N, C-alpha and C positions, 0 to 999 in steps of 0.2 A: 541425467535430469536437465531439462531445459525450461526456462522461464522467460517468456517474451512479453515485455511490457510495451504498451502502445497507448495513444490517446493524448499525449502531451502536445503542447503548442503555445502560441502566444494569445493571450486574452487580456482584455481590459479589466481593471479593478471592478469588482461587482459581478463579473461574469462567471460562467460555469464551464467545467470540463469533466469528462468521464474517462478515467483511466481503466485499462483492462490489462490483465496479466494471464496469459494462456500457459498452462503448465503441461508437462509431459515427462514420462520416465519414472514416475513414482505414483503411489496410490493417493491421489489428490484428496479424496474424501476422508483420509485418515489423519490429516495434519492441519493444525492451526496455521493460518497464513497472516502475514503482516505487510504493511506498507511503511517504508521509511523514506526520508528525504534528506538531501544534503545540498545546502546552499553554498555558493562560492565562498571559500575562506572559512567555512564553518564545519563543525563536526556533524556527522550523520545523526539524525534524530528520529525518534519514533513518531509515527503519525496515527496508525490504527492497526487493530488486529481483530481476528475473528476465529472462533472455534471451528472445528472440522465440519460440523453440520450446521454452523451458522447460528447456534442458539445464543451465543454471547458475543458481544462486540465491546471493544475497548478503544478509547480515543485519547490522544494528547489533549490537554486543556486548550491549546491554541487552535484546535480545529473542531472541538466539540460544538455541535449544533450547526456546523457548516458542511462538514464532510460526512459521508456515509459509506461504510465498507459493506460489501456483499459478495456472495459467491454463488456460482452455479456448478454444483458438483457433477452434474450430468455432462457439462461441457468443459470441465476442468479449468474453469476460469474464475479469476478473482477480479473484483471491480472496486473502484474508488470514485464515488460521485462527489465532486468538489463544487460547492456553491459559494456565492458571496466571496469570491477570491480577493485576496489582498496582495499588494506588492511583496509583502514579507513571506508569502507562500511560494515565491519563486525559488525553484530548486530542481534537482534531478530526483525523481521519484522512482523508487525500486521496490519490487515485491520480493518477498522472502518466505522460505518454508521453515517452520519451527523444527528444531533438531530432534524432537521426540514425538512419536505418534500419540494421538489422543492426550495431548498435554498443552497447557498454555503457561507453563512455568516461566516466570520472568519474561513475559511476553513483550515488554517494552525495551528489553535489552538486546541490542543487535547481536552480540556473541551467542545468544540463545538460538539463532537461526543459522542453518548451515548450507542452504542453497539460496543463491541470489540471482535475480534477473539483472539485465544490463542497465536498466533504468530508462526513463523517458523524461525529457526536459519540459518543465512547465515554467513559463515566463508570464508574469502578471505586470502589466504596465499601469502606471498611475494616471 
């Protein structure tokens, strides 16, 4: 299994970025996917998740209304559109695969995901 995240970078507060996560080595369309982030000196936290066919999405309260998770199962790719970025959004963002096919059980809990990408750094300047 490989997960390759990209799209991070440096952006000013109020700006936008779109993260991508390209997956291979498993049946992408059978698994819920999530985005998590980890800021320096802080624990990893849930950002967003989406069911295997994209019917349902879930967001952390801190990003709701600003971030949008989506997926293209034909291209085995997960996206995270991030708008109205704030300095507190600065972190390494990682995509992850839920441990069970056709399940979103405990979608906000990192231990529920068993394959992780390497992460992409997002830095938001004030």
